[in-house]
VMD Tcl script that builds the backbone (N, CA, C; Angstrom):
set m [mol new atoms 405]
animate dup $m
set s [atomselect $m all]
$s set {name element resname resid chain x y z} {
  {N N MET 1 A -6.186 -244.018 -37.790}
  {CA C MET 1 A -4.911 -243.373 -37.642}
  {C C MET 1 A -4.790 -242.934 -36.175}
  {N N PRO 2 A -3.621 -243.143 -35.567}
  {CA C PRO 2 A -3.431 -242.733 -34.177}
  {C C PRO 2 A -3.559 -241.224 -34.026}
  {N N SER 3 A -4.030 -240.788 -32.871}
  {CA C SER 3 A -4.269 -239.360 -32.646}
  {C C SER 3 A -2.987 -238.543 -32.579}
  {N N PHE 4 A -1.838 -239.160 -32.287}
  {CA C PHE 4 A -0.587 -238.407 -32.210}
  {C C PHE 4 A 0.029 -238.169 -33.590}
  {N N VAL 5 A -0.466 -238.844 -34.619}
  {CA C VAL 5 A 0.002 -238.640 -35.981}
  {C C VAL 5 A -0.882 -237.583 -36.629}
  {N N LYS 6 A -0.272 -236.504 -37.041}
  {CA C LYS 6 A -1.026 -235.427 -37.677}
  {C C LYS 6 A -0.440 -235.181 -39.076}
  {N N PRO 7 A -1.277 -235.117 -40.084}
  {CA C PRO 7 A -0.762 -234.851 -41.430}
  {C C PRO 7 A -0.249 -233.416 -41.537}
  {N N TYR 8 A 0.741 -233.233 -42.395}
  {CA C TYR 8 A 1.284 -231.899 -42.631}
  {C C TYR 8 A 0.267 -231.090 -43.425}
  {N N LYS 9 A 0.032 -229.881 -42.979}
  {CA C LYS 9 A -0.866 -228.973 -43.693}
  {C C LYS 9 A -0.084 -227.734 -44.094}
  {N N PHE 10 A -0.473 -227.130 -45.182}
  {CA C PHE 10 A 0.204 -225.941 -45.670}
  {C C PHE 10 A -0.816 -224.900 -46.102}
  {N N ASP 11 A -0.339 -223.659 -46.252}
  {CA C ASP 11 A -1.198 -222.557 -46.681}
  {C C ASP 11 A -1.543 -222.719 -48.159}
  {N N ILE 12 A -2.775 -222.391 -48.506}
  {CA C ILE 12 A -3.216 -222.444 -49.898}
  {C C ILE 12 A -3.619 -221.036 -50.312}
  {N N GLN 13 A -2.931 -220.505 -51.335}
  {CA C GLN 13 A -3.218 -219.161 -51.846}
  {C C GLN 13 A -3.942 -219.281 -53.179}
  {N N GLN 14 A -4.945 -218.441 -53.369}
  {CA C GLN 14 A -5.672 -218.411 -54.631}
  {C C GLN 14 A -5.950 -216.961 -55.015}
  {N N GLY 15 A -5.769 -216.646 -56.269}
  {CA C GLY 15 A -6.132 -215.322 -56.761}
  {C C GLY 15 A -4.966 -214.367 -56.880}
  {N N ASN 16 A -5.303 -213.085 -56.932}
  {CA C ASN 16 A -4.336 -212.007 -57.090}
  {C C ASN 16 A -4.010 -211.409 -55.727}
  {N N PHE 17 A -2.742 -211.463 -55.319}
  {CA C PHE 17 A -2.338 -210.865 -54.056}
  {C C PHE 17 A -2.084 -209.383 -54.295}
  {N N ILE 18 A -2.958 -208.533 -53.775}
  {CA C ILE 18 A -2.887 -207.082 -53.953}
  {C C ILE 18 A -2.707 -206.443 -52.583}
  {N N THR 19 A -1.780 -205.492 -52.484}
  {CA C THR 19 A -1.566 -204.773 -51.225}
  {C C THR 19 A -1.984 -203.315 -51.387}
  {N N GLN 20 A -2.056 -202.610 -50.265}
  {CA C GLN 20 A -2.352 -201.176 -50.302}
  {C C GLN 20 A -1.251 -200.420 -51.031}
  {N N GLN 21 A -0.032 -200.935 -50.988}
  {CA C GLN 21 A 1.071 -200.311 -51.728}
  {C C GLN 21 A 0.808 -200.371 -53.231}
  {N N ASP 22 A 0.233 -201.485 -53.695}
  {CA C ASP 22 A -0.074 -201.630 -55.120}
  {C C ASP 22 A -1.159 -200.651 -55.557}
  {N N VAL 23 A -2.259 -200.593 -54.801}
  {CA C VAL 23 A -3.375 -199.743 -55.213}
  {C C VAL 23 A -3.059 -198.259 -55.034}
  {N N ALA 24 A -2.068 -197.928 -54.214}
  {CA C ALA 24 A -1.667 -196.524 -54.078}
  {C C ALA 24 A -1.079 -195.996 -55.390}
  {N N LYS 25 A -0.624 -196.885 -56.250}
  {CA C LYS 25 A -0.055 -196.490 -57.545}
  {C C LYS 25 A -1.131 -196.224 -58.594}
  {N N LEU 26 A -2.354 -196.709 -58.346}
  {CA C LEU 26 A -3.443 -196.509 -59.306}
  {C C LEU 26 A -3.924 -195.065 -59.295}
  {N N GLN 27 A -4.268 -194.568 -60.462}
  {CA C GLN 27 A -4.801 -193.221 -60.588}
  {C C GLN 27 A -5.962 -193.244 -61.577}
  {N N VAL 28 A -6.943 -192.411 -61.306}
  {CA C VAL 28 A -8.057 -192.257 -62.234}
  {C C VAL 28 A -7.494 -191.760 -63.560}
  {N N GLY 29 A -7.941 -192.368 -64.654}
  {CA C GLY 29 A -7.470 -191.973 -65.978}
  {C C GLY 29 A -6.450 -192.929 -66.569}
  {N N MET 30 A -5.954 -193.900 -65.787}
  {CA C MET 30 A -4.986 -194.866 -66.312}
  {C C MET 30 A -5.661 -195.804 -67.313}
  {N N THR 31 A -4.883 -196.313 -68.252}
  {CA C THR 31 A -5.401 -197.265 -69.231}
  {C C THR 31 A -5.421 -198.667 -68.627}
  {N N LYS 32 A -6.090 -199.572 -69.315}
  {CA C LYS 32 A -6.148 -200.958 -68.856}
  {C C LYS 32 A -4.762 -201.593 -68.825}
  {N N GLU 33 A -3.930 -201.258 -69.790}
  {CA C GLU 33 A -2.576 -201.803 -69.826}
  {C C GLU 33 A -1.763 -201.333 -68.617}
  {N N GLN 34 A -1.917 -200.085 -68.227}
  {CA C GLN 34 A -1.206 -199.564 -67.062}
  {C C GLN 34 A -1.674 -200.263 -65.786}
  {N N VAL 35 A -2.975 -200.498 -65.671}
  {CA C VAL 35 A -3.511 -201.199 -64.502}
  {C C VAL 35 A -3.003 -202.634 -64.474}
  {N N ARG 36 A -2.990 -203.285 -65.620}
  {CA C ARG 36 A -2.498 -204.666 -65.689}
  {C C ARG 36 A -1.023 -204.730 -65.316}
  {N N PHE 37 A -0.237 -203.739 -65.670}
  {CA C PHE 37 A 1.180 -203.701 -65.318}
  {C C PHE 37 A 1.360 -203.592 -63.803}
  {N N ILE 38 A 0.550 -202.791 -63.147}
  {CA C ILE 38 A 0.666 -202.578 -61.702}
  {C C ILE 38 A 0.092 -203.747 -60.908}
  {N N MET 39 A -1.093 -204.208 -61.295}
  {CA C MET 39 A -1.829 -205.166 -60.467}
  {C C MET 39 A -1.906 -206.573 -61.038}
  {N N GLY 40 A -1.492 -206.761 -62.261}
  {CA C GLY 40 A -1.581 -208.071 -62.881}
  {C C GLY 40 A -2.911 -208.259 -63.584}
  {N N THR 41 A -3.065 -209.422 -64.187}
  {CA C THR 41 A -4.306 -209.751 -64.872}
  {C C THR 41 A -5.367 -210.089 -63.835}
  {N N PRO 42 A -6.563 -209.528 -63.948}
  {CA C PRO 42 A -7.591 -209.786 -62.932}
  {C C PRO 42 A -8.038 -211.243 -62.936}
  {N N LEU 43 A -8.369 -211.724 -61.754}
  {CA C LEU 43 A -8.858 -213.097 -61.628}
  {C C LEU 43 A -10.233 -213.225 -62.264}
  {N N LEU 44 A -11.086 -212.237 -62.046}
  {CA C LEU 44 A -12.430 -212.256 -62.610}
  {C C LEU 44 A -12.548 -211.183 -63.682}
  {N N ASN 45 A -12.859 -211.608 -64.881}
  {CA C ASN 45 A -13.020 -210.695 -66.001}
  {C C ASN 45 A -14.271 -211.143 -66.749}
  {N N ASP 46 A -15.398 -210.543 -66.432}
  {CA C ASP 46 A -16.699 -210.946 -66.967}
  {C C ASP 46 A -16.862 -210.449 -68.400}
  {N N ALA 47 A -17.250 -211.341 -69.287}
  {CA C ALA 47 A -17.449 -210.978 -70.691}
  {C C ALA 47 A -18.603 -209.996 -70.864}
  {N N PHE 48 A -19.561 -210.002 -69.931}
  {CA C PHE 48 A -20.708 -209.102 -70.025}
  {C C PHE 48 A -20.445 -207.747 -69.370}
  {N N HIS 49 A -19.399 -207.662 -68.574}
  {CA C HIS 49 A -19.015 -206.400 -67.912}
  {C C HIS 49 A -17.535 -206.155 -68.154}
  {N N THR 50 A -17.178 -205.840 -69.393}
  {CA C THR 50 A -15.775 -205.683 -69.762}
  {C C THR 50 A -15.132 -204.457 -69.130}
  {N N ASN 51 A -15.933 -203.574 -68.577}
  {CA C ASN 51 A -15.383 -202.373 -67.951}
  {C C ASN 51 A -15.228 -202.543 -66.437}
  {N N ARG 52 A -15.301 -203.774 -65.943}
  {CA C ARG 52 A -15.134 -204.047 -64.510}
  {C C ARG 52 A -14.144 -205.189 -64.334}
  {N N TRP 53 A -13.074 -204.927 -63.571}
  {CA C TRP 53 A -12.089 -205.951 -63.258}
  {C C TRP 53 A -12.124 -206.209 -61.754}
  {N N ASP 54 A -12.218 -207.468 -61.380}
  {CA C ASP 54 A -12.237 -207.849 -59.969}
  {C C ASP 54 A -10.981 -208.646 -59.640}
  {N N TYR 55 A -10.272 -208.184 -58.629}
  {CA C TYR 55 A -9.094 -208.872 -58.116}
  {C C TYR 55 A -9.477 -209.500 -56.786}
  {N N VAL 56 A -9.494 -210.815 -56.746}
  {CA C VAL 56 A -9.909 -211.539 -55.550}
  {C C VAL 56 A -8.730 -212.360 -55.056}
  {N N TYR 57 A -8.536 -212.376 -53.730}
  {CA C TYR 57 A -7.455 -213.155 -53.127}
  {C C TYR 57 A -8.003 -213.898 -51.921}
  {N N ARG 58 A -7.607 -215.155 -51.789}
  {CA C ARG 58 A -8.013 -215.957 -50.633}
  {C C ARG 58 A -6.818 -216.770 -50.167}
  {N N LEU 59 A -6.572 -216.718 -48.866}
  {CA C LEU 59 A -5.505 -217.495 -48.253}
  {C C LEU 59 A -6.127 -218.393 -47.200}
  {N N LEU 60 A -6.049 -219.684 -47.421}
  {CA C LEU 60 A -6.513 -220.658 -46.433}
  {C C LEU 60 A -5.268 -221.133 -45.696}
  {N N GLN 61 A -5.139 -220.715 -44.446}
  {CA C GLN 61 A -3.955 -221.038 -43.669}
  {C C GLN 61 A -4.035 -222.461 -43.146}
  {N N ALA 62 A -2.885 -223.020 -42.809}
  {CA C ALA 62 A -2.799 -224.398 -42.346}
  {C C ALA 62 A -3.630 -224.637 -41.087}
  {N N ASP 63 A -3.785 -223.592 -40.278}
  {CA C ASP 63 A -4.557 -223.759 -39.036}
  {C C ASP 63 A -6.071 -223.666 -39.268}
  {N N GLY 64 A -6.506 -223.469 -40.511}
  {CA C GLY 64 A -7.931 -223.426 -40.833}
  {C C GLY 64 A -8.494 -222.027 -40.990}
  {N N ASN 65 A -7.749 -220.997 -40.595}
  {CA C ASN 65 A -8.219 -219.620 -40.766}
  {C C ASN 65 A -8.178 -219.239 -42.243}
  {N N ALA 66 A -9.130 -218.444 -42.661}
  {CA C ALA 66 A -9.179 -217.972 -44.041}
  {C C ALA 66 A -9.122 -216.449 -44.054}
  {N N ILE 67 A -8.297 -215.918 -44.950}
  {CA C ILE 67 A -8.177 -214.475 -45.149}
  {C C ILE 67 A -8.587 -214.207 -46.585}
  {N N GLN 68 A -9.476 -213.235 -46.766}
  {CA C GLN 68 A -9.970 -212.949 -48.105}
  {C C GLN 68 A -9.959 -211.448 -48.345}
  {N N SER 69 A -9.574 -211.048 -49.543}
  {CA C SER 69 A -9.633 -209.632 -49.909}
  {C C SER 69 A -10.175 -209.526 -51.330}
  {N N ARG 70 A -10.712 -208.341 -51.618}
  {CA C ARG 70 A -11.304 -208.108 -52.932}
  {C C ARG 70 A -11.050 -206.655 -53.324}
  {N N TYR 71 A -10.715 -206.451 -54.596}
  {CA C TYR 71 A -10.504 -205.101 -55.101}
  {C C TYR 71 A -11.112 -205.017 -56.496}
  {N N THR 72 A -11.820 -203.933 -56.771}
  {CA C THR 72 A -12.508 -203.759 -58.042}
  {C C THR 72 A -12.038 -202.474 -58.717}
  {N N VAL 73 A -11.814 -202.580 -60.025}
  {CA C VAL 73 A -11.458 -201.412 -60.839}
  {C C VAL 73 A -12.539 -201.269 -61.910}
  {N N ILE 74 A -13.118 -200.071 -61.993}
  {CA C ILE 74 A -14.168 -199.772 -62.975}
  {C C ILE 74 A -13.585 -198.830 -64.033}
  {N N PHE 75 A -13.811 -199.185 -65.297}
  {CA C PHE 75 A -13.322 -198.384 -66.414}
  {C C PHE 75 A -14.485 -197.717 -67.123}
  {N N GLU 76 A -14.239 -196.514 -67.624}
  {CA C GLU 76 A -15.160 -195.819 -68.522}
  {C C GLU 76 A -14.333 -195.268 -69.662}
  {N N ASN 77 A -14.723 -195.572 -70.882}
  {CA C ASN 77 A -13.975 -195.174 -72.076}
  {C C ASN 77 A -12.534 -195.680 -72.021}
  {N N GLU 78 A -12.373 -196.938 -71.588}
  {CA C GLU 78 A -11.071 -197.616 -71.517}
  {C C GLU 78 A -10.082 -196.977 -70.538}
  {N N ARG 79 A -10.571 -196.157 -69.605}
  {CA C ARG 79 A -9.736 -195.512 -68.586}
  {C C ARG 79 A -10.329 -195.766 -67.208}
  {N N VAL 80 A -9.486 -195.782 -66.179}
  {CA C VAL 80 A -9.960 -196.004 -64.813}
  {C C VAL 80 A -10.877 -194.855 -64.414}
  {N N ALA 81 A -12.087 -195.197 -64.005}
  {CA C ALA 81 A -13.044 -194.196 -63.532}
  {C C ALA 81 A -13.068 -194.179 -62.005}
  {N N ARG 82 A -13.033 -195.375 -61.398}
  {CA C ARG 82 A -13.003 -195.485 -59.935}
  {C C ARG 82 A -12.499 -196.871 -59.561}
  {N N HIS 83 A -12.050 -196.994 -58.322}
  {CA C HIS 83 A -11.558 -198.273 -57.838}
  {C C HIS 83 A -11.679 -198.314 -56.328}
  {N N GLY 84 A -11.799 -199.516 -55.782}
  {CA C GLY 84 A -11.903 -199.666 -54.340}
  {C C GLY 84 A -11.972 -201.125 -53.949}
  {N N GLY 85 A -11.761 -201.383 -52.663}
  {CA C GLY 85 A -11.794 -202.760 -52.194}
  {C C GLY 85 A -11.778 -202.833 -50.683}
  {N N GLU 86 A -11.571 -204.036 -50.183}
  {CA C GLU 86 A -11.607 -204.262 -48.742}
  {C C GLU 86 A -10.604 -205.341 -48.336}
  {N N ASN 87 A -10.180 -205.245 -47.078}
  {CA C ASN 87 A -9.288 -206.217 -46.446}
  {C C ASN 87 A -7.934 -206.350 -47.126}
  {N N LEU 88 A -7.416 -205.270 -47.691}
  {CA C LEU 88 A -6.103 -205.328 -48.318}
  {C C LEU 88 A -5.013 -205.178 -47.266}
  {N N PRO 89 A -3.985 -206.018 -47.316}
  {CA C PRO 89 A -2.868 -205.841 -46.397}
  {C C PRO 89 A -2.047 -204.616 -46.794}
  {N N VAL 90 A -1.363 -204.024 -45.812}
  {CA C VAL 90 A -0.527 -202.858 -46.104}
  {C C VAL 90 A 0.678 -203.277 -46.936}
  {N N ASN 91 A 1.333 -204.382 -46.556}
  {CA C ASN 91 A 2.448 -204.907 -47.334}
  {C C ASN 91 A 2.426 -206.432 -47.264}
  {N N PRO 92 A 3.208 -207.125 -48.094}
  {CA C PRO 92 A 3.142 -208.587 -48.170}
  {C C PRO 92 A 3.419 -209.303 -46.854}
  {N N THR 93 A 4.247 -208.741 -45.995}
  {CA C THR 93 A 4.595 -209.437 -44.757}
  {C C THR 93 A 3.432 -209.501 -43.776}
  {N N ASP 94 A 2.407 -208.670 -43.948}
  {CA C ASP 94 A 1.257 -208.699 -43.045}
  {C C ASP 94 A 0.525 -210.039 -43.098}
  {N N ILE 95 A 0.486 -210.657 -44.256}
  {CA C ILE 95 A -0.215 -211.933 -44.396}
  {C C ILE 95 A 0.761 -213.087 -44.597}
  {N N LEU 96 A 1.735 -212.889 -45.465}
  {CA C LEU 96 A 2.587 -213.992 -45.881}
  {C C LEU 96 A 3.803 -214.203 -44.985}
  {N N GLY 97 A 4.059 -213.305 -44.052}
  {CA C GLY 97 A 5.193 -213.468 -43.149}
  {C C GLY 97 A 6.457 -212.824 -43.689}
  {N N PRO 98 A 7.551 -212.891 -42.908}
  {CA C PRO 98 A 8.779 -212.182 -43.281}
  {C C PRO 98 A 9.449 -212.711 -44.538}
  {N N ASP 99 A 9.195 -213.946 -44.936}
  {CA C ASP 99 A 9.816 -214.480 -46.144}
  {C C ASP 99 A 9.200 -213.919 -47.422}
  {N N ALA 100 A 8.106 -213.173 -47.317}
  {CA C ALA 100 A 7.412 -212.653 -48.496}
  {C C ALA 100 A 8.265 -211.667 -49.272}
  {N N THR 101 A 9.147 -210.949 -48.608}
  {CA C THR 101 A 9.967 -209.956 -49.288}
  {C C THR 101 A 11.386 -210.443 -49.537}
  {N N LYS 102 A 11.654 -211.698 -49.241}
  {CA C LYS 102 A 12.985 -212.263 -49.413}
  {C C LYS 102 A 13.325 -212.341 -50.896}
  {N N GLU 103 A 14.519 -211.883 -51.242}
  {CA C GLU 103 A 14.972 -211.940 -52.630}
  {C C GLU 103 A 15.286 -213.380 -53.004}
  {N N ILE 104 A 14.829 -213.789 -54.174}
  {CA C ILE 104 A 15.102 -215.128 -54.673}
  {C C ILE 104 A 16.109 -215.005 -55.801}
  {N N PRO 105 A 17.264 -215.695 -55.680}
  {CA C PRO 105 A 18.265 -215.591 -56.752}
  {C C PRO 105 A 17.718 -216.174 -58.051}
  {N N THR 106 A 17.961 -215.456 -59.133}
  {CA C THR 106 A 17.428 -215.902 -60.416}
  {C C THR 106 A 18.519 -216.227 -61.426}
  {N N GLY 107 A 19.779 -216.168 -61.009}
  {CA C GLY 107 A 20.879 -216.481 -61.916}
  {C C GLY 107 A 20.901 -217.967 -62.241}
  {N N PRO 108 A 21.581 -218.339 -63.329}
  {CA C PRO 108 A 21.643 -219.752 -63.694}
  {C C PRO 108 A 22.483 -220.538 -62.694}
  {N N LEU 109 A 22.080 -221.766 -62.472}
  {CA C LEU 109 A 22.867 -222.658 -61.648}
  {C C LEU 109 A 24.084 -223.112 -62.445}
  {N N PRO 110 A 25.153 -223.531 -61.786}
  {CA C PRO 110 A 26.347 -223.951 -62.539}
  {C C PRO 110 A 26.042 -225.031 -63.573}
  {N N SER 111 A 25.155 -225.950 -63.262}
  {CA C SER 111 A 24.840 -227.025 -64.205}
  {C C SER 111 A 24.002 -226.533 -65.381}
  {N N GLU 112 A 23.389 -225.348 -65.264}
  {CA C GLU 112 A 22.559 -224.827 -66.343}
  {C C GLU 112 A 23.372 -224.064 -67.385}
  {N N ASN 113 A 24.645 -223.860 -67.122}
  {CA C ASN 113 A 25.481 -223.107 -68.038}
  {C C ASN 113 A 26.701 -223.953 -68.390}
  {N N PRO 114 A 26.521 -225.056 -69.133}
  {CA C PRO 114 A 27.617 -225.996 -69.365}
  {C C PRO 114 A 28.752 -225.423 -70.199}
  {N N ALA 115 A 28.526 -224.390 -70.996}
  {CA C ALA 115 A 29.586 -223.845 -71.836}
  {C C ALA 115 A 30.733 -223.292 -71.007}
  {N N ASP 116 A 30.468 -222.840 -69.783}
  {CA C ASP 116 A 31.529 -222.321 -68.931}
  {C C ASP 116 A 32.446 -223.429 -68.432}
  {N N ASP 117 A 31.926 -224.658 -68.406}
  {CA C ASP 117 A 32.707 -225.783 -67.900}
  {C C ASP 117 A 33.648 -226.365 -68.949}
  {N N ILE 118 A 33.451 -226.017 -70.236}
  {CA C ILE 118 A 34.266 -226.583 -71.315}
  {C C ILE 118 A 35.555 -225.779 -71.437}
  {N N LYS 119 A 36.657 -226.470 -71.382}
  {CA C LYS 119 A 37.961 -225.821 -71.485}
  {C C LYS 119 A 38.341 -225.684 -72.952}
  {N N GLU 120 A 39.266 -224.788 -73.226}
  {CA C GLU 120 A 39.735 -224.555 -74.587}
  {C C GLU 120 A 40.307 -225.848 -75.163}
  {N N GLY 121 A 39.904 -226.204 -76.370}
  {CA C GLY 121 A 40.417 -227.390 -77.036}
  {C C GLY 121 A 39.724 -228.671 -76.611}
  {N N GLU 122 A 38.711 -228.585 -75.794}
  {CA C GLU 122 A 37.998 -229.763 -75.311}
  {C C GLU 122 A 36.630 -229.826 -75.987}
  {N N SER 123 A 36.170 -231.012 -76.280}
  {CA C SER 123 A 34.883 -231.193 -76.925}
  {C C SER 123 A 33.766 -231.214 -75.890}
  {N N ALA 124 A 32.632 -230.686 -76.257}
  {CA C ALA 124 A 31.484 -230.680 -75.359}
  {C C ALA 124 A 30.901 -232.078 -75.196}
  {N N VAL 125 A 31.138 -232.955 -76.185}
  {CA C VAL 125 A 30.585 -234.306 -76.124}
  {C C VAL 125 A 31.623 -235.333 -75.707}
  {N N GLY 126 A 32.781 -234.900 -75.332}
  {CA C GLY 126 A 33.833 -235.815 -74.891}
  {C C GLY 126 A 34.877 -236.011 -75.973}
  {N N GLY 127 A 36.039 -236.417 -75.567}
  {CA C GLY 127 A 37.138 -236.614 -76.516}
  {C C GLY 127 A 37.826 -235.304 -76.842}
  {N N ASP 128 A 38.831 -235.386 -77.733}
  {CA C ASP 128 A 39.625 -234.197 -78.075}
  {C C ASP 128 A 39.123 -233.485 -79.317}
  {N N GLU 129 A 38.246 -234.138 -80.092}
  {CA C GLU 129 A 37.795 -233.526 -81.323}
  {C C GLU 129 A 36.513 -232.742 -81.083}
  {N N ARG 130 A 36.414 -231.618 -81.729}
  {CA C ARG 130 A 35.208 -230.805 -81.638}
  {C C ARG 130 A 34.213 -231.252 -82.691}
  {N N ALA 131 A 32.941 -231.037 -82.415}
  {CA C ALA 131 A 31.900 -231.353 -83.388}
  {C C ALA 131 A 32.013 -230.396 -84.559}
  {N N PRO 132 A 31.684 -230.841 -85.773}
  {CA C PRO 132 A 31.774 -229.949 -86.943}
  {C C PRO 132 A 30.766 -228.815 -86.843}
  {N N VAL 133 A 31.160 -227.655 -87.324}
  {CA C VAL 133 A 30.283 -226.485 -87.321}
  {C C VAL 133 A 29.518 -226.470 -88.636}
  {N N LEU 134 A 28.199 -226.397 -88.538}
  {CA C LEU 134 A 27.370 -226.350 -89.742}
  {C C LEU 134 A 27.220 -224.922 -90.200}
  {N N LYS 135 A 27.317 -224.695 -91.501}
  {CA C LYS 135 A 27.188 -223.344 -92.044}
  {C C LYS 135 A 26.017 -223.268 -92.972}
}
mol reanalyze $m
mol bondsrecalc $m
mol representation Tube
mol addrep $m
């Protein structure tokens, strides 16, 4: 392959993306369900250590740099006893860039809502007659 031709490379994300804003919501005494609501399902959940949840995140950037963070939550009697980690970004834009907080529209596309396109007295399958209604 000629040296001036370079393949396109992209960022590869793996794991749970956790920020300092997320862990600031954690409090000692929270239940597992409350932790799962805030931080998501842990990437590592060992069957032999059910009272330890590990949230691991790795970003392999297109330029070859790797960013990794890890956060651990320890439970005692089904409640958070302690938690801590390393290399957590303050907010999503620190690692993922300014598009990380961009709102994504979630409404239906016009083609996904065909009932709005049908006029009164018109059949959904074509022609002037409507399909029979089953009761």
